[in-house]
N, C-alpha and C positions, 0 to 999 in steps of 0.2 A: 112351324117347322124350322124357320130361320133362327129362332132362339135356342134350339136344342144343340147340345154339344155334338160335334161330328166325330164319328168313329170309322176307322178303316180296318178291314180284316183281310190280310193278304197272305197267300201261301207262296213259299219259295220252293226249295227242294223238299216237297212234302208229299205224303201219301193221301192226304185228305182226312185222316183220322182225327186230327185236332179240330178241323172245321166241323166234323160230325159230332165231336164232343160238345161244341158250342150249341149245335142244334139239339143235343140231348138235354139242354136246359129245359126242354119241353115248354110248359107255360111261361117259364121265366124268359124265354126268347121274345115272347110277345110283350112282356113288361119292359124288356130292354128296348124293343123297337119303339115303345111309347116314350121312352126317356131320351133317346138319342136319334140322330140322323145318320144312318149307315150310308156312307158315301162310296164305299168300295168293299166288295165281297165277291170275288170271282166264283167261289164255290156255290153261291146261292143266287146272286144277282148279276145282271148284265150292266157293267160299267166299263168305260174306256179309260185307259191310262191318261189320255189327254184331258179328261175331266179333273184329274188330280193335278196335272201339270199346270192347269189354269188357276188353281187355287193360290191364295196368298201363303207365304211361309208361316208355319205354325198355326194355320187355320184349323187343322184337324186336332181335336183334343187328345185322342188316343188312337194309336195304330197298334193292332194286335198282329204280330207277324209269326207265322209258323214255318218250320222247315229250315234246312241248312242252306248254305250258299255254295252252289256248284257251278253256275254258269254266269255269263255276263248279264243276262236279263235279271237274274236274282240280285246281282250286285247293283244294277241300275235302279231296281225298284226299292232296294234297301236304302240307298242314298236319297232317292226321291221322297220316300215317306219320312225319313229322318228330317229332311228339310221342311216338309209340310206339317209336321206333327209336333205337338207340345210334349207328348210322352210316347215312348216306344216300349211295348211289352213283348219280350221274347217268350213265345207261347209254346210249351211242349219241349220234349227232350231234344229234338233235332235242332231247333233254334237255340236252345240253351247249351247243349253239350256237343252237338254234332249228329247224334242219333246213329241208327244202324247204317245209314248211307255212308257215314264216316269210315266204316271198315274198308271202303274202297281206297283209302289212303295207304293201305298196306301193299297195293300193287300199282303198276303204272297205268296211266290212261290208255296208252297204246295197247296194253295187254287186255284191257276191258273191251276196247273196240274190236280187237282181233277175235276175241271169244264170241261176242254178241253178234257180229256181222259176218264171221267167217268160220271159226274153228269149232263152235258148238255142234254136236252131232245132229241136232235137229234143224240146223240152218241150211237152207238152199239158196245160195247167192252166187249164181253162175257168173254174173258180170262183176262181182267183187265190189258192189256199190257200198260206199261208206258215206255217211252224212257229211256234208261240207258246210262251212259257214256261209258261203255264197254260191249260187248256181244260176245259170241262165236257162229258163224254161219258156218256150214259145216267145222268145224275144224279150222276156222280162227277167229282171234280176230278183231272185228270192234269197232271203237271208234266214239263218238260224242263229240262236245264241251260241257264243263261244264256250265250249266246255273247258273248265279249268283243270289243271293237273292235280288239284287238291280240293278237299271238301272243308269248308270253314263254318264255324258257328256264326250266328248273327252278331254277337258281341265282338267278334274279331274283325268285322268290316265296318261297323258303325257304332256310335255311342248308344248303349241300351240303358233305359231307366230302371226297368224291373224285369224279373224273370219268374216264370211259373213252370215247374218241372212236370214230368209225367208223359207216358206214352199210351194214351193221351192223358192230359190233366183231367181230374175228376170235376164233375159239375159244382161240387161244394167249393173247390179252390177257384174255379172260374168265376163263380158269383162273388166270392170274397175279393178277388183281384179287380173285377170290373166295378163293383160297388165302391171299393176304396178309391179308384181313379175318379169316379163320378162325384163322390162326396168330398174329395180332397184330403181324406184321412189316410195319407200314404206313409209307408215306412221310409227310412232313409234311402236315397237313390242307390241303385245297385243291388237292392235286397232281393232275395229269393223268397217269393210268397209261398209259404208252406211251413210245416212243423220243423223244429230244429233238433229233433231227436232221431236216433237211428231206428230203423225198422224193427230191429231185435228188441228194442225197449218196450214196444207195444204188441209184439207178436204173441198170439195166444198159445203158440207152441212153447214159448219161453217159460211157461209155468212149470213144465216138467223137465226142463233142460238140466243136464248134469252140471255140477260145479266146475268140472274140467272135462272138456271134450278131447278125446284122442282118436284121431283118424288114421286107420291103417291102410286104407285104400279108397280110391275115388270111384264112385259109380254114377252113371248118368240116369236121369229120372225115368227114362223109358226102359231101362234095363232091370228095374226092380219094381216091386209093388210097395210104394212108400207107406209107412205107418202114418195115418192121418193126424195123429195127436203128438207125435214126437218131432223134435228138432231135426231138420233135414241134415244138418252137419253131423249130428250123432250117428246118422245112418250112412255117412260117407257120401252124401249128395251135396254138391256145391250149391250154396245159397248165399247170395250177395248181401243178405240182410245186415251183417255186422258193419258194413261200410257204406250202406245206402240210407239216404234220408227217408224217413217215414212220411206218411201223408196219402198213401195209395189205398188206405182202408183195407190193406191185406188182400187186394184183388186176386193176386196169383196164389198166395198162401191158402186162401179159402177154398180153392179148387184143387188143393194138394199138388201145387206146382211151386218150386222154389223161386225166390226172388231173383230177378235177372239184372237189377240195378238201374232201372229206367228213371228213377227219381234223382239219380246223381249222388255225389258224395255228401257225407254229413258235414255240417258247418265246421269250418276250420281246416278242412281237408281239400287240397287242390287237385289231387289225383286219386280218385276212388279205387282204381285198379291196383295201384301200388299199395294203398292202405289195406286192401283186401288180401293181397298176396302176403303181406306181413302178418295179418291175422291168421290166415290159413296155415302159414309155416309154423306158427306157434302151436297149432293143434295136431300137427302130424306126429304120428307114432312111428318113428324111423330110427333104428339103431345103427344101421350101417349105410355107407354110400349107395350100396345096391338097393337098399330099402327106399332111400330117397329117390333114386332113379326110377324105380318101379312106380312110385306114386306120381312122379312128374309125367312119365310116359302114359299114365292112365288118363291124363287130362288132354282131351282132344282140343287143339287150337287154343291154348291158354290166353294168348294175346287177344284173340277174337272173343273169347268168353269173358274175360275180366274187363275188356274195354268195348263191350258190345254196343254201348250207347254213348261212349265218351271219348273215342279215339282222337277226334280233332281238338278237343280241349285238354288233352292229357299231355304228359311229357313226351309221349311217343308221337303225337300228331300236331303239336303247336307249330304254326308256321306263319310268317308274315303274309298278309293278304295281297292280292294283285293290285 
């Protein structure tokens, strides 16, 4: 056991879906366990942070980190594992781009707390209790992590070696990334492990797509019965495929659901939302200002839609970390 490379798997501001994706390696997870010594994985195993703190710096070969950075504990663990690890892999959309939790950056932390603990119609909080960072209970001081005013990507708070996108990443990409780290056959530092082509380039619906798409109005997927073999954009349904990196194996497309953009922008594009807006604008069939206004008004929450997974890493959300 002592000679095996050490791996840590740590969730930050995450839902657990990325950890479940690792479990979905099925028999592969047993093969991985034979090759490495897993020293931290809160989702599956009971380890204490003190075990990691006691290790030598860079003793861990690879730390796989999921989730965004939203509170002081996330930040502390990110710095601890950076110090103890040879390589850091930002795993999944939240760690890589900020994820759906990053949409909280559009509103103030106080507004979120007010809604969750007071204003929501289902909340009964007669004493007006709101979580505090420190509290005295039965003569003992209890502490909670400090919630930041902003949601950050992992790469905004520590140096990240590699990224793997997806919500969650597919088992094929996970195996590729882990095998590359264990074998030492790694791409240049900072690389995103995944295809370098847009989703549209491999989409099966692209076979029948018109040479030029003209959109006269926007419809949401639940408002129509989408044609299963035709491009969503031809049907006036927003699909993020033109500005989204492929590699998801068309998971959403295959169940007649448009791409939502979870694999992030295509190579060479820093802001996928802005790139998609440019592409969408070129497809609109609008003759007058009123026509343009009607199309815009038909898109509910455009910022939330086009930056669903990437607000913290976009021009709308980039901010210096605490």
